[in-house]
N, CA, C and O of each residue as an XYZ file, in Angstrom:
848
protein
N     -19.445      7.760     -7.091
C     -18.360      7.807     -8.070
C     -17.798      6.410     -8.305
O     -17.565      5.671     -7.348
N     -17.581      6.040     -9.549
C     -17.021      4.748     -9.866
C     -15.532      4.721     -9.532
O     -14.865      5.756     -9.505
N     -15.031      3.522     -9.280
C     -13.628      3.393     -8.911
C     -12.705      3.920    -10.008
O     -11.671      4.519     -9.715
N     -13.076      3.698    -11.269
C     -12.216      4.146    -12.354
C     -12.041      5.664    -12.337
O     -10.971      6.168    -12.677
N     -13.081      6.391    -11.944
C     -12.966      7.844    -11.825
C     -11.972      8.217    -10.732
O     -11.200      9.163    -10.882
N     -11.997      7.472     -9.637
C     -11.035      7.706     -8.563
C      -9.617      7.441     -9.055
O      -8.709      8.226     -8.783
N      -9.419      6.332     -9.783
C      -8.096      6.014    -10.304
C      -7.633      7.070    -11.300
O      -6.455      7.424    -11.325
N      -8.552      7.576    -12.121
C      -8.181      8.609    -13.094
C      -7.721      9.880    -12.384
O      -6.735     10.497    -12.789
N      -8.428     10.269    -11.335
C      -8.027     11.441    -10.565
C      -6.673     11.220     -9.887
O      -5.837     12.121     -9.827
N      -6.478      9.995     -9.377
C      -5.215      9.673     -8.716
C      -4.062      9.737     -9.709
O      -2.996     10.271     -9.399
N      -4.277      9.191    -10.904
C      -3.215      9.213    -11.908
C      -2.849     10.644    -12.276
O      -1.668     10.976    -12.380
N      -3.837     11.482    -12.471
C      -3.569     12.875    -12.812
C      -2.840     13.587    -11.684
O      -1.898     14.343    -11.925
N      -3.275     13.346    -10.455
C      -2.678     14.008     -9.290
C      -1.208     13.642     -9.140
O      -0.356     14.517     -8.988
N      -0.910     12.332     -9.183
C       0.473     11.914     -8.968
C       1.343     12.145    -10.200
O       2.566     12.223    -10.091
N       0.721     12.253    -11.364
C       1.484     12.675    -12.526
C       2.033     14.080    -12.329
O       3.142     14.394    -12.762
N       1.241     14.923    -11.670
C       1.664     16.291    -11.395
C       2.702     16.350    -10.264
O       3.679     17.094    -10.351
N       2.480     15.557     -9.198
C       3.391     15.641     -8.061
C       4.778     15.083     -8.380
O       5.786     15.633     -7.938
N       4.828     13.984     -9.154
C       6.142     13.426     -9.480
C       6.890     14.353    -10.437
O       8.119     14.419    -10.412
N       6.145     15.068    -11.277
C       6.772     16.047    -12.167
C       7.303     17.230    -11.377
O       8.369     17.764    -11.684
N       6.553     17.639    -10.350
C       6.939     18.803     -9.558
C       8.042     18.501     -8.557
O       8.979     19.285     -8.409
N       7.936     17.362     -7.865
C       8.859     17.059     -6.777
C       9.873     15.978     -7.101
O      10.903     15.869     -6.435
N       9.583     15.161     -8.141
C      10.486     14.077     -8.491
C      10.093     12.762     -7.843
O       9.116     12.694     -7.097
N      10.863     11.710     -8.134
C      10.611     10.375     -7.592
C      11.239     10.280     -6.205
O      12.339      9.752     -6.043
N      10.538     10.790     -5.225
C      11.005     10.781     -3.839
C       9.792     10.868     -2.922
O       8.653     10.834     -3.389
N      10.031     10.979     -1.622
C       8.921     10.951     -0.673
C       7.933     12.101     -0.901
O       6.731     11.938     -0.692
N       8.440     13.258     -1.329
C       7.550     14.394     -1.581
C       6.672     14.138     -2.803
O       5.523     14.576     -2.848
N       7.213     13.430     -3.791
C       6.464     13.140     -5.003
C       5.285     12.220     -4.781
O       4.322     12.250     -5.547
N       5.347     11.398     -3.740
C       4.207     10.533     -3.399
C       3.452     11.050     -2.178
O       2.603     10.360     -1.614
N       3.780     12.286     -1.781
C       3.084     12.996     -0.700
C       3.252     12.342      0.655
O       2.349     12.390      1.490
N       4.432     11.717      0.881
C       4.758     11.256      2.220
C       5.258     12.438      3.027
O       5.669     13.454      2.465
N       5.224     12.307      4.341
C       5.750     13.370      5.184
C       7.215     13.152      5.541
O       7.747     13.841      6.412
N       7.872     12.206      4.880
C       9.301     11.971      5.084
C       9.663     10.520      4.877
O       8.835      9.636      5.096
N      10.883     10.262      4.461
C      11.321      8.886      4.230
C      11.372      8.090      5.521
O      11.051      6.902      5.529
N      11.770      8.728      6.610
C      11.892      8.010      7.877
C      10.539      7.500      8.345
O      10.430      6.385      8.856
N       9.505      8.323      8.170
C       8.159      7.892      8.562
C       7.701      6.721      7.703
O       7.028      5.813      8.189
N       8.068      6.743      6.423
C       7.657      5.631      5.567
C       8.394      4.351      5.948
O       7.823      3.264      5.862
N       9.639      4.463      6.362
C      10.363      3.280      6.834
C       9.684      2.691      8.068
O       9.601      1.472      8.218
N       9.201      3.567      8.950
C       8.470      3.091     10.126
C       7.228      2.320      9.696
O       6.899      1.290     10.285
N       6.537      2.816      8.673
C       5.356      2.109      8.169
C       5.737      0.762      7.569
O       5.038     -0.230      7.774
N       6.832      0.722      6.836
C       7.280     -0.544      6.253
C       7.708     -1.522      7.340
O       7.551     -2.733      7.185
N       8.246     -1.002      8.438
C       8.605     -1.874      9.563
C       7.382     -2.598     10.113
O       7.498     -3.706     10.636
N       6.213     -1.978      9.995
C       4.981     -2.625     10.438
C       4.493     -3.624      9.385
O       4.138     -4.756      9.713
N       4.479     -3.200      8.130
C       3.962     -4.052      7.062
C       4.776     -5.330      6.895
O       4.216     -6.385      6.599
N       6.096     -5.247      7.083
C       6.957     -6.410      6.865
C       6.719     -7.479      7.930
O       7.143     -8.621      7.755
N       6.054     -7.132      9.021
C       5.717     -8.119     10.044
C       4.763     -9.182      9.514
O       4.610    -10.246     10.114
N       4.128     -8.889      8.394
C       3.290     -9.883      7.730
C       4.099    -11.114      7.343
O       3.600    -12.237      7.404
N       5.338    -10.899      6.949
C       6.199    -11.981      6.444
C       6.883    -12.654      7.621
O       7.764    -12.066      8.249
N       6.486    -13.867      7.920
C       6.980    -14.554      9.116
C       8.118    -15.520      8.791
O       8.193    -16.609      9.360
N       8.987    -15.126      7.890
C      10.106    -15.980      7.530
C      11.289    -15.122      7.130
O      11.116    -14.015      6.619
N      12.485    -15.627      7.360
C      13.683    -14.948      6.888
C      14.092    -15.463      5.515
O      15.040    -14.955      4.917
N      13.378    -16.472      5.013
C      13.642    -16.959      3.671
C      13.142    -15.913      2.669
O      12.121    -15.264      2.896
N      13.866    -15.759      1.571
C      13.532    -14.684      0.640
C      13.010    -15.203     -0.694
O      13.125    -14.527     -1.716
N      12.438    -16.399     -0.683
C      11.966    -16.955     -1.948
C      10.448    -16.860     -2.105
O       9.862    -17.580     -2.914
N       9.817    -15.984     -1.344
C       8.374    -15.808     -1.457
C       8.070    -14.737     -2.519
O       8.960    -14.004     -2.950
N       6.809    -14.664     -2.924
C       6.369    -13.633     -3.863
C       5.556    -12.587     -3.111
O       4.803    -12.906     -2.191
N       5.725    -11.334     -3.520
C       5.023    -10.247     -2.842
C       4.610     -9.185     -3.851
O       5.370     -8.830     -4.752
N       3.397     -8.690     -3.680
C       2.868     -7.616     -4.520
C       2.761     -6.352     -3.680
O       2.189     -6.361     -2.590
N       3.314     -5.273     -4.198
C       3.259     -3.954     -3.565
C       2.210     -3.147     -4.332
O       2.494     -2.591     -5.392
N       1.005     -3.092     -3.785
C      -0.121     -2.459     -4.485
C      -0.165     -0.971     -4.147
O      -0.304     -0.589     -2.985
N      -0.045     -0.143     -5.178
C       0.110      1.286     -4.967
C       1.558      1.590     -4.668
O       1.874      2.285     -3.702
N       2.446      1.061     -5.510
C       3.886      1.053     -5.205
C       4.568      2.403     -5.367
O       5.692      2.582     -4.900
N       3.905      3.365     -6.025
C       4.577      4.642     -6.260
C       5.830      4.435     -7.091
O       5.808      3.735     -8.103
N       6.932      5.053     -6.654
C       8.183      4.903     -7.400
C       9.005      3.700     -6.935
O      10.177      3.573     -7.287
N       8.389      2.819     -6.144
C       9.005      1.537     -5.829
C       9.917      1.509     -4.630
O      10.771      0.628     -4.534
N       9.766      2.443     -3.710
C      10.697      2.534     -2.593
C      10.664      1.290     -1.697
O      11.662      0.950     -1.061
N       9.515      0.620     -1.654
C       9.447     -0.591     -0.824
C      10.404     -1.664     -1.329
O      10.879     -2.482     -0.541
N      10.694     -1.676     -2.623
C      11.641     -2.652     -3.154
C      13.028     -2.441     -2.548
O      13.709     -3.409     -2.206
N      13.446     -1.192     -2.414
C      14.730     -0.906     -1.767
C      14.727     -1.390     -0.325
O      15.697     -1.984      0.144
N      13.624     -1.129      0.374
C      13.489     -1.590      1.756
C      13.571     -3.109      1.818
O      14.256     -3.665      2.676
N      12.872     -3.775      0.909
C      12.815     -5.236      0.891
C      14.192     -5.844      0.636
O      14.576     -6.821      1.279
N      14.924     -5.266     -0.296
C      16.250     -5.787     -0.644
C      17.246     -5.558      0.494
O      18.210     -6.309      0.646
N      17.007     -4.531      1.278
C      17.853     -4.288      2.447
C      17.480     -5.219      3.596
O      18.352     -5.701      4.318
N      16.192     -5.469      3.762
C      15.703     -6.330      4.846
C      16.108     -7.777      4.607
O      16.553     -8.464      5.527
N      15.951     -8.242      3.359
C      16.388     -9.581      2.960
C      17.628     -9.421      2.086
O      17.521     -9.166      0.887
N      18.802     -9.571      2.693
C      20.044     -9.202      2.016
C      20.301    -10.010      0.753
O      20.886     -9.492     -0.198
N      19.877    -11.264      0.725
C      20.056    -12.092     -0.463
C      18.696    -12.345     -1.110
O      18.194    -13.469     -1.129
N      18.117    -11.269     -1.639
C      16.756    -11.331     -2.150
C      16.670    -12.276     -3.344
O      17.329    -12.065     -4.361
N      15.845    -13.327     -3.211
C      15.658    -14.294     -4.297
C      14.177    -14.547     -4.561
O      13.815    -15.505     -5.245
N      13.334    -13.691     -4.021
C      11.902    -13.861     -4.218
C      11.424    -13.144     -5.466
O      12.209    -12.818     -6.356
N      10.113    -12.904     -5.514
C       9.508    -12.197     -6.634
C       8.740    -10.998     -6.104
O       7.868    -11.132     -5.245
N       9.073     -9.822     -6.627
C       8.399     -8.580     -6.249
C       7.698     -8.020     -7.478
O       8.290     -7.925     -8.552
N       6.426     -7.647     -7.311
C       5.691     -6.957     -8.370
C       5.088     -5.693     -7.774
O       4.337     -5.755     -6.801
N       5.415     -4.559     -8.354
C       4.847     -3.281     -7.946
C       3.761     -2.862     -8.916
O       3.978     -2.833    -10.128
N       2.593     -2.539     -8.385
C       1.450     -2.132     -9.203
C       1.023     -0.732     -8.791
O       0.918     -0.429     -7.602
N       0.777      0.120     -9.785
C       0.312      1.472     -9.465
C      -0.581      1.987    -10.575
O      -0.379      1.665    -11.746
N      -1.584      2.798    -10.200
C      -2.504      3.358    -11.178
C      -1.902      4.540    -11.928
O      -2.440      4.969    -12.948
N      -0.784      5.070    -11.425
C      -0.133      6.220    -12.052
C       0.978      5.751    -12.983
O       1.963      5.166    -12.534
N       0.822      6.006    -14.269
C       1.857      5.613    -15.221
C       3.133      6.403    -14.990
O       4.226      5.903    -15.254
N       3.007      7.640    -14.497
C       4.192      8.449    -14.204
C       5.024      7.809    -13.101
O       6.253      7.805    -13.164
N       4.348      7.270    -12.094
C       5.063      6.609    -11.011
C       5.727      5.324    -11.499
O       6.865      5.040    -11.128
N       5.035      4.554    -12.317
C       5.602      3.315    -12.844
C       6.825      3.615    -13.716
O       7.830      2.907    -13.649
N       6.736      4.647    -14.518
C       7.885      5.033    -15.344
C       9.061      5.452    -14.467
O      10.213      5.143    -14.773
N       8.765      6.158    -13.378
C       9.833      6.562    -12.450
C      10.466      5.335    -11.796
O      11.688      5.262    -11.660
N       9.638      4.372    -11.392
C      10.159      3.150    -10.760
C      11.043      2.375    -11.730
O      12.102      1.878    -11.346
N      10.618      2.270    -12.973
C      11.411      1.546    -13.965
C      12.742      2.242    -14.228
O      13.758      1.585    -14.455
N      12.733      3.571    -14.196
C      13.982      4.302    -14.429
C      14.962      4.126    -13.278
O      16.176      4.188    -13.475
N      14.433      3.906    -12.071
C      15.300      3.716    -10.895
C      15.819      2.284    -10.815
O      17.005      2.063    -10.570
N      14.936      1.316    -11.022
C      15.282     -0.086    -10.771
C      15.525     -0.901    -12.043
O      15.982     -2.041    -11.969
N      15.224     -0.324    -13.204
C      15.377     -1.083    -14.432
C      14.113     -1.859    -14.751
O      13.211     -1.954    -13.918
N      14.044     -2.403    -15.935
C      12.845     -3.098    -16.382
C      13.036     -4.599    -16.553
O      12.057     -5.345    -16.572
N      14.261     -5.049    -16.676
C      14.514     -6.449    -17.010
C      15.285     -7.137    -15.884
O      16.510     -7.251    -15.929
N      14.557     -7.583    -14.893
C      15.163     -8.275    -13.764
C      14.227     -9.412    -13.362
O      13.027     -9.200    -13.185
N      14.768    -10.598    -13.222
C      13.905    -11.755    -12.943
C      13.287    -11.708    -11.557
O      12.352    -12.456    -11.272
N      13.802    -10.832    -10.682
C      13.291    -10.787     -9.325
C      12.200     -9.734     -9.112
O      11.493     -9.787     -8.105
N      12.047     -8.783    -10.035
C      11.024     -7.771     -9.830
C      10.543     -7.167    -11.149
O      11.232     -7.213    -12.168
N       9.329     -6.596    -11.092
C       8.788     -5.869    -12.235
C       7.734     -4.882    -11.735
O       7.187     -5.030    -10.642
N       7.465     -3.872    -12.564
C       6.487     -2.842    -12.221
C       5.405     -2.797    -13.292
O       5.700     -2.873    -14.485
N       4.148     -2.674    -12.863
C       3.018     -2.711    -13.782
C       2.119     -1.496    -13.582
O       1.802     -1.135    -12.449
N       1.710     -0.867    -14.679
C       0.714      0.201    -14.632
C      -0.653     -0.454    -14.695
O      -1.081     -0.901    -15.760
N      -1.336     -0.514    -13.574
C      -2.607     -1.229    -13.510
C      -3.380     -0.816    -12.263
O      -2.821     -0.219    -11.342
N      -4.665     -1.139    -12.243
C      -5.470     -0.998    -11.031
C      -5.930     -2.363    -10.537
O      -6.569     -2.465     -9.489
N      -5.608     -3.408    -11.288
C      -6.025     -4.759    -10.942
C      -4.841     -5.614    -10.499
O      -3.687     -5.323    -10.816
N      -5.152     -6.663     -9.767
C      -4.151     -7.661     -9.386
C      -4.514     -8.930    -10.134
O      -5.457     -9.625     -9.756
N      -3.786     -9.232    -11.174
C      -4.173    -10.312    -12.087
C      -3.483    -11.634    -11.809
O      -3.730    -12.618    -12.506
N      -2.621    -11.672    -10.802
C      -1.957    -12.914    -10.418
C      -2.116    -13.115     -8.926
O      -2.591    -12.229     -8.215
N      -1.717    -14.288     -8.455
C      -1.769    -14.603     -7.027
C      -0.361    -14.586     -6.458
O       0.573    -15.099     -7.074
N      -0.212    -13.994     -5.283
C       1.081    -13.856     -4.631
C       1.015    -14.456     -3.228
O      -0.068    -14.614     -2.664
N       2.178    -14.786     -2.670
C       2.188    -15.219     -1.276
C       1.657    -14.102     -0.382
O       0.822    -14.333      0.494
N       2.158    -12.879     -0.618
C       1.791    -11.735      0.217
C       1.438    -10.529     -0.650
O       1.953    -10.370     -1.757
N       0.558     -9.691     -0.131
C       0.267     -8.394     -0.724
C       0.378     -7.346      0.371
O      -0.180     -7.511      1.456
N       1.099     -6.269      0.083
C       1.167     -5.153      1.029
C       0.757     -3.875      0.301
O       0.862     -3.775     -0.922
N       0.291     -2.908      1.079
C      -0.109     -1.636      0.490
C       0.059     -0.535      1.527
O      -0.388     -0.657      2.667
N       0.715      0.548      1.105
C       0.970      1.656      2.023
C       0.479      2.970      1.422
O       0.950      3.399      0.369
N      -0.466      3.594      2.100
C      -0.864      4.949      1.749
C      -1.964      5.106      0.721
O      -2.363      6.233      0.429
N      -2.472      4.012      0.157
C      -3.453      4.176     -0.922
C      -4.832      4.575     -0.412
O      -5.687      4.983     -1.199
N      -5.059      4.463      0.900
C      -6.371      4.794      1.446
C      -6.379      6.155      2.138
O      -7.220      6.404      3.001
N      -5.461      7.026      1.772
C      -5.337      8.304      2.462
C      -6.028      9.467      1.755
O      -6.687     10.281      2.402
N      -5.883      9.552      0.438
C      -6.403     10.693     -0.319
C      -7.800     10.420     -0.848
O      -8.005      9.455     -1.584
N      -8.765     11.260     -0.482
C     -10.153     11.061     -0.893
C     -10.408     11.498     -2.333
O     -11.350     11.017     -2.964
N      -9.603     12.383     -2.849
C      -9.765     12.890     -4.210
C     -11.168     13.472     -4.435
O     -11.719     13.389     -5.533
N     -11.729     14.057     -3.380
C     -13.000     14.757     -3.519
C     -14.242     13.892     -3.523
O     -15.339     14.404     -3.745
N     -14.107     12.588     -3.284
C     -15.290     11.733     -3.322
C     -15.887     11.614     -1.920
O     -15.244     11.949     -0.925
N     -17.101     11.141     -1.861
C     -17.805     11.067     -0.587
C     -17.189     10.002      0.322
O     -16.528      9.072     -0.140
N     -17.419     10.163      1.602
C     -16.904      9.209      2.578
C     -17.468      7.813      2.338
O     -16.742      6.824      2.440
N     -18.757      7.729      2.020
C     -19.378      6.418      1.801
C     -18.796      5.746      0.563
O     -18.545      4.542      0.582
N     -18.578      6.496     -0.507
C     -17.991      5.926     -1.723
C     -16.550      5.495     -1.488
O     -16.113      4.458     -1.986
N     -15.820      6.294     -0.731
C     -14.429      5.934     -0.482
C     -14.345      4.697      0.400
O     -13.474      3.848      0.207
N     -15.244      4.597      1.360
C     -15.263      3.414      2.212
C     -15.543      2.157      1.397
O     -14.959      1.103      1.649
N     -16.445      2.273      0.413
C     -16.755      1.146     -0.458
C     -15.537      0.765     -1.297
O     -15.229     -0.416     -1.457
N     -14.850      1.768     -1.828
C     -13.612      1.517     -2.577
C     -12.594      0.778     -1.714
O     -11.940     -0.157     -2.175
N     -12.466      1.202     -0.467
C     -11.512      0.586      0.447
C     -11.846     -0.886      0.674
O     -10.967     -1.743      0.591
N     -13.098     -1.176      0.955
C     -13.495     -2.563      1.212
C     -13.340     -3.427     -0.039
O     -12.917     -4.579      0.054
N     -13.677     -2.882     -1.198
C     -13.502     -3.629     -2.447
C     -12.028     -3.959     -2.687
O     -11.693     -5.045     -3.158
N     -11.163     -3.014     -2.359
C      -9.728     -3.222     -2.564
C      -9.181     -4.276     -1.605
O      -8.373     -5.118     -1.998
N      -9.620     -4.228     -0.355
C      -9.189     -5.227      0.615
C      -9.639     -6.625      0.184
O      -8.923     -7.605      0.390
N     -10.820     -6.710     -0.411
C     -11.285     -7.996     -0.932
C     -10.372     -8.507     -2.046
O     -10.142     -9.711     -2.157
N      -9.853     -7.596     -2.868
C      -8.863     -7.977     -3.887
C      -7.619     -8.566     -3.229
O      -7.076     -9.573     -3.681
N      -7.185     -7.920     -2.160
C      -6.000     -8.405     -1.453
C      -6.212     -9.833     -0.965
O      -5.335    -10.686     -1.099
N      -7.377    -10.077     -0.405
C      -7.679    -11.417      0.105
C      -7.731    -12.442     -1.024
O      -7.168    -13.531     -0.909
N      -8.393    -12.095     -2.089
C      -8.570    -13.018     -3.214
C      -7.242    -13.403     -3.850
O      -7.073    -14.538     -4.296
N      -6.295    -12.464     -3.894
C      -5.058    -12.673     -4.649
C      -3.828    -12.937     -3.786
O      -2.705    -12.895     -4.288
N      -4.021    -13.207     -2.504
C      -2.896    -13.553     -1.632
C      -3.083    -14.949     -1.066
O      -4.192    -15.338     -0.699
N      -1.996    -15.697     -0.997
C      -2.058    -17.063     -0.472
C      -1.789    -17.110      1.028
O      -2.444    -17.854      1.758
N      -0.830    -16.321      1.484
C      -0.430    -16.385      2.894
C      -0.925    -15.206      3.719
O      -0.971    -15.278      4.947
N      -1.297    -14.115      3.043
C      -1.820    -12.987      3.793
C      -1.554    -11.653      3.140
O      -0.905    -11.563      2.098
N      -2.073    -10.615      3.780
C      -1.889     -9.262      3.255
C      -1.853     -8.265      4.411
O      -2.282     -8.561      5.526
N      -1.331     -7.081      4.111
C      -1.231     -6.026      5.119
C      -1.395     -4.675      4.451
O      -0.977     -4.484      3.309
N      -2.003     -3.739      5.162
C      -2.189     -2.396      4.632
C      -2.244     -1.406      5.786
O      -2.446     -1.789      6.939
N      -2.064     -0.150      5.468
C      -2.199      0.880      6.490
C      -3.200      1.939      6.048
O      -3.594      1.998      4.883
N      -3.601      2.767      6.995
C      -4.559      3.838      6.729
C      -4.447      4.880      7.828
O      -3.978      4.592      8.929
N      -4.878      6.083      7.519
C      -4.926      7.134      8.535
C      -5.998      6.789      9.562
O      -7.054      6.260      9.215
N      -5.723      7.087     10.808
C      -6.625      6.686     11.876
C      -7.662      7.744     12.216
O      -7.370      8.940     12.223
N      -8.865      7.291     12.495
C      -9.926      8.190     12.939
C      -9.647      8.732     14.339
O     -10.320      9.656     14.794
N      -8.665      8.163     15.015
C      -8.270      8.647     16.336
C      -7.258      9.790     16.264
O      -6.726     10.210     17.292
N      -6.990     10.292     15.066
C      -6.080     11.423     14.921
C      -6.619     12.641     15.671
O      -7.831     12.815     15.795
N      -5.721     13.472     16.164
C      -6.143     14.694     16.838
C      -6.973     15.550     15.883
O      -6.578     15.742     14.733
N      -8.104     16.061     16.333
C      -8.983     16.846     15.447
C      -8.269     17.997     14.745
O      -8.542     18.273     13.577
N      -7.365     18.664     15.440
C      -6.688     19.812     14.824
C      -5.619     19.399     13.813
O      -5.053     20.248     13.125
N      -5.343     18.089     13.723
C      -4.363     17.596     12.755
C      -5.038     17.035     11.494
O      -4.360     16.713     10.519
N      -6.356     16.920     11.517
C      -7.057     16.317     10.395
C      -7.214     17.306      9.238
O      -7.274     18.519      9.439
N      -7.278     16.757      8.032
C      -7.472     17.548      6.823
C      -8.698     17.040      6.080
O      -8.942     15.834      6.037
N      -9.464     17.941      5.499
C     -10.664     17.561      4.761
C     -10.329     16.769      3.499
O     -11.188     16.064      2.970
N      -9.107     16.873      3.015
C      -8.696     16.172      1.792
C      -8.362     14.703      2.045
O      -8.212     13.927      1.101
N      -8.248     14.326      3.307
C      -7.785     12.989      3.650
C      -8.920     12.140      4.224
O      -9.922     12.654      4.721
N      -8.727     10.840      4.140
C      -9.725      9.895      4.647
C      -9.183      9.224      5.906
O      -8.087      8.663      5.900
N      -9.951      9.287      6.971
C      -9.549      8.725      8.260
C     -10.417      7.508      8.558
O     -11.631      7.620      8.729
N      -9.779      6.352      8.616
C     -10.495      5.086      8.766
C     -10.667      4.706     10.237
O      -9.867      5.088     11.090
N     -11.703      3.964     10.508
C     -11.960      3.436     11.841
C     -11.192      2.120     11.981
O     -11.587      1.127     11.369
N     -10.125      2.078     12.753
C      -9.318      0.863     12.853
C     -10.072     -0.317     13.454
O      -9.818     -1.465     13.089
N     -10.993     -0.047     14.368
C     -11.742     -1.129     14.999
C     -12.716     -1.763     14.009
O     -12.900     -2.981     14.009
N     -13.335     -0.945     13.173
C     -14.224     -1.481     12.144
C     -13.449     -2.374     11.171
O     -13.908     -3.463     10.829
N     -12.281     -1.919     10.730
C     -11.503     -2.688      9.761
C     -10.943     -3.966     10.378
O     -10.885     -5.001      9.714
N     -10.536     -3.902     11.630
C     -10.094     -5.114     12.315
C     -11.224     -6.143     12.339
O     -11.021     -7.310     12.004
N     -12.405     -5.700     12.735
C     -13.553     -6.604     12.811
C     -13.934     -7.125     11.422
O     -14.262     -8.302     11.272
N     -13.893     -6.262     10.415
C     -14.248     -6.666      9.064
C     -13.304     -7.762      8.556
O     -13.741     -8.754      7.974
N     -12.022     -7.564      8.787
C     -11.040     -8.559      8.336
C     -11.171     -9.858      9.126
O     -11.028    -10.951      8.577
N     -11.445     -9.724     10.418
C     -11.609    -10.905     11.276
C     -12.836    -11.716     10.866
O     -12.798    -12.946     10.842
N     -13.907    -11.023     10.550
C     -15.157    -11.691     10.192
C     -15.121    -12.292      8.792
O     -15.782    -13.299      8.537
N     -14.361    -11.690      7.882
C     -14.448    -12.071      6.480
C     -13.250    -12.817      5.919
O     -13.384    -13.526      4.921
N     -12.069    -12.675      6.540
C     -10.877    -13.197      5.880
C     -10.090    -14.228      6.681
O      -9.638    -15.224      6.117
N      -9.918    -14.013      7.975
C      -9.052    -14.898      8.744
C      -9.265    -14.700     10.237
O      -9.698    -13.636     10.680
N      -8.955    -15.740     11.009
C      -8.940    -15.594     12.467
C      -7.669    -14.914     12.957
O      -7.609    -14.423     14.084
N      -6.646    -14.891     12.089
C      -5.343    -14.349     12.479
C      -5.178    -12.938     11.925
O      -4.628    -12.738     10.842
N      -5.664    -11.972     12.689
C      -5.623    -10.569     12.275
C      -4.975     -9.748     13.378
O      -5.286     -9.919     14.557
N      -4.077     -8.861     12.990
C      -3.416     -7.989     13.961
C      -3.704     -6.532     13.615
O      -3.706     -6.151     12.445
N      -3.944     -5.728     14.637
C      -4.096     -4.288     14.494
C      -2.931     -3.624     15.211
O      -2.798     -3.752     16.428
N      -2.090     -2.920     14.474
C      -0.931     -2.231     15.035
C      -1.222     -0.734     15.045
O      -1.425     -0.114     14.001
N      -1.237     -0.173     16.247
C      -1.613      1.240     16.374
C      -0.715      1.925     17.407
O      -1.147      2.820     18.134
N       0.533      1.486     17.453
C       1.410      1.940     18.543
C       2.773      2.404     18.041
O       3.772      2.255     18.745
N       2.828      2.967     16.830
C       4.135      3.357     16.296
C       4.252      4.859     16.047
O       5.022      5.299     15.192
N       3.485      5.636     16.800
C       3.665      7.078     16.930
C       3.448      7.873     15.639
O       4.003      8.960     15.478
N       2.648      7.334     14.728
C       2.226      8.086     13.556
C       0.698      8.160     13.565
O       0.038      7.453     14.326
N       0.148      9.020     12.713
C      -1.304      9.179     12.702
C      -1.971      8.149     11.781
O      -2.897      8.470     11.037
N      -1.494      6.941     11.846
C      -2.110      5.872     11.071
C      -1.981      4.557     11.828
O      -1.425      4.507     12.925
N      -2.501      3.504     11.228
C      -2.445      2.178     11.822
C      -2.217      1.167     10.713
O      -2.359      1.480      9.531
N      -1.863     -0.043     11.104
C      -1.619     -1.127     10.142
C      -2.464     -2.320     10.510
O      -2.571     -2.687     11.680
N      -3.064     -2.925      9.499
C      -3.797     -4.178      9.666
C      -2.990     -5.283      8.981
O      -2.579     -5.137      7.830
N      -2.768     -6.384      9.696
C      -2.086     -7.555      9.138
C      -3.039     -8.740      9.178
O      -3.585     -9.073     10.230
N      -3.234     -9.366      8.041
C      -4.112    -10.537      7.939
C      -3.266    -11.728      7.492
O      -2.730    -11.737      6.383
N      -3.152    -12.726      8.358
C      -2.384    -13.944      8.044
C      -3.358    -15.084      7.818
O      -4.311    -15.270      8.575
N      -3.106    -15.839      6.771
C      -3.984    -16.958      6.427
C      -3.456    -18.297      6.914
O      -4.175    -19.295      6.894
N      -2.203    -18.321      7.353
C      -1.643    -19.584      7.845
C      -0.608    -19.304      8.906
O      -0.014    -20.235      9.451
């Protein structure tokens, strides 16, 4: 299956969920806001500065909840935030929450990253298989990580469901990644400075790749 077919299925799926549940954790199929904050606590470790003048891309931003987290974490936010999502419904929801005309942030309906940022983060985009084969989804995942590397100056971070999940907790609709394979892949291809975080009591893990 081509990536565009996957994006089309994703757009249709989240167009339905945001209509049914609204712009909240249920609309993006999270298991709760608190769990997502825990995930963001891992992803933000990518940023090794308290200065807020860096640029960051939130790939697969949904309704933009990471922006709220970011503005709370950096109280005097003066950087640049760009949220990108393949679902136009999610982008419209994000714009309705945060507005469209702000020099510090913007939201884009896209599947590509057309600019370079200091950092790129992504949460949850590697979870739903949308009915495609494991091999095709793995290829999509690696292609996307390569985008992160190409378009980030200081580094990138992402999370995924872990293959170490309890068998009785796994779902056929979800994709469970091998954290050791991804750690090695990032180490071999992108940077010597790679961290694997797998100790925050959720059924996923976070990879952090620092370039400097």
